[in-house]
N, C-alpha and C positions, 0 to 999 in steps of 0.2 A: 412411439414404437407402435401404437396401430395404426396412427395416420399413415407411416411407411408401408404398412401391410397392404393396406387399403389402396395404397398408392400402385404397389407393385401387382394386387390384385385388376385393377382396373386396366392398365398397361397390358398386362398380359390377356384379358378380355378385349382391349383393340387390337392388338396383334391375332390373337384367333381369330379375330373378326374380319380382318384384312386380308388374312391368307386364305378363309373363306370364300371371299368375295375376289379373290385373282386367281380361283383354281381354271387350271387348264383344261379344255376339251375333254381328254381323255385323264381326267385325276381321278374319275370312276365310270362303270359301265354307265351310261343314261337309260333314261327309263323307254324303251321301246313299245310299239303296241303289243298289245296282248293277243298274237296269231303266229302262226305259222309258215308265211308265205314266204315265197322266194325272197324278194327283197327284204323281209324282215330278218330272217336266218342270217342272208348274207351280207345284211350292213351290220346285223350283230357281231358276227364273224369276226368281221373287220376293224369294228370298235375295241375287240377283245385284242386283237394285235395290237392297237395303237395302246390301250391299257395296259397292256406287258412291255412294250418298249420304254413307257412313259417311266414307269415306276423302276424298270430293268436300270434306265440311264439317268434318273434322277440324284444328283447329288455325287456324279463321277468328278476325282481329282484326276489331275495330271496324271501321279506315279497311275494310276486303274488306266489310262489311257494308253500308257505305255505296256501293260503287263500283257505276257504273251508266256502261255504254258509251258513250251521249249522254243529252242533256236530255231526249229524248223518249221513252227506255226506262225501264223498272224496274230498281231497284239488287238488290246481291244478297241483301238481308232479303228484300225484297217475294218475288224468287222462290222463296225457302225456305217463305215464307208459302204461296207457292201450292203449292207439293210437298208441304205439310203437309195442305192441302185433300183433292191428290190420294192421299193414303195413307188418309185416311178412305174415299175412294170404294173403294180397293181393299179395305181392311178391312170396310166394311160390305158392298161385292158379296158378296164370299164368305163372310161371315157371314150372308146374306141378310135383313140388317136395314135398315130404311129410312137414304138418306142425307141426311142436312141437316150442312152446312157452310156457311161464310161467306167471300166473297171478299178477308178480311183478318184477320188475328190480333196488331191491336198490343199488346194486353194481353200478351200472351207473351212472356217474355224469350226469347234466342236458344236457351240452354241449355234451355228448356221446349219450344220449339219444335223443337229438333233430338231430344231425347229423345223426344217426343211421336211423332214423325215413325217412328224409328225402332222405339216399343213395337209402333204400327198393322202395322208390316209385319211385326214378329218374332212378333206375335200370328197375322196371317196365314199365318204360312210353318208356324206348330206346328198351325193347323188343319186347314189342307193336307195335312200329314202322313196324316190321318185321314180324310180325304175317299173318299168312294166314289163309285161310277158315279152313285149314284142323286142324290147331294150337286150332281154338275157338272150332271144335268139339270133338279134342283127348284129350284137356288139364281136368284135373280133380283137384276139391280142394280135398286133402287128409288128411284124420285123422286116424292113423293107416292102419289097413282093409279097413274102409269105404270111398267111394270116392262119390262127389256128383258133379254135374253139375257146370260147371263154371261159371252159370248165379246166383249162390248164393254167389257169390262174392258181386254183386249190390247189392242185396236188404240185406245182410248181412255185411261185415266189411267195405265198402266203403260208404254205407249208414250210418252207426255206426260211423264211423270214420269222416263224415263233421257233424254229432251229435255232439259230443262232442269237435271237434274243435270249433264249438259254444261255447260250454260251456267254453272254455278257454277264448274266447273273452267277455263274460261274468264276468268270474270272475276276469279275469286282469282289467277291468273298474270300479268292484266293489273295488278293493283292490286299486285304485285310479291309475291306468298306463295302459289307453286305447290303442288300437293298434295305430300305426303310422299315420297321418293325410296323407292323398292322396293316402291311397288303394282304389282301385279302381275294386270292385271284377267284376262290370259287363262288362269290359272292360278287366280285369285281366292284370293290368298295376298298376305301383305306380307313383302318380305324385308328390309326396312331395318333393324330391330334387330339380327337375328342377324350380320348384315353389319355392324353397329357393335360389338358384342360380340367379333367376330374380330378387328377391327382393334386394339380397345385391347392384347387379347392379346398381337397383333404388335408392337404399338406396346414394351408391357412387356418381351417379350423381349429385344426389340434394346437396349432401354435398358440392362437389368440385365446381360446376357449380353456 
């Protein structure tokens, strides 16, 4: 009996350790330089978008993707396609590249859609960490021959992405699959796995002793 419990404890530890090693870039808000420079603020802001998106889309089911609040609205899958397009705008805007995007991406699987959005945001954060003052001055949001100031990204696609990420959170709650417990948006961390681990240890201690 005790050997079985020890085996369960060991396997739980291995599973927990593997999960820890395979954390996505946006699993939590990473440590940034403790300053308030332009690039520090902007890179953290974009990282926050990725963090919220990661947990808003973690563990979505097919029925969640099909959910929509009304017949005239769009469903969760279509909302994620829109966020994907916004991530292209954010990425290309800071990279000073022309923005080319589609209104929908039906050919992408859900996994491709999600990973693509996370990749665009991650590449943007990494770029911003090496941004200079000249980069902020010279980079433009480019649509064909039209060029706009980079600050349009903040009240444009970045704010829009946060708005629609909130919709995804609301939709999945309505379809019976709320975001994982333990996501702390204020601290930018996930507290679920450690709590589950300590719950298991507490249970085993009481069971064995």
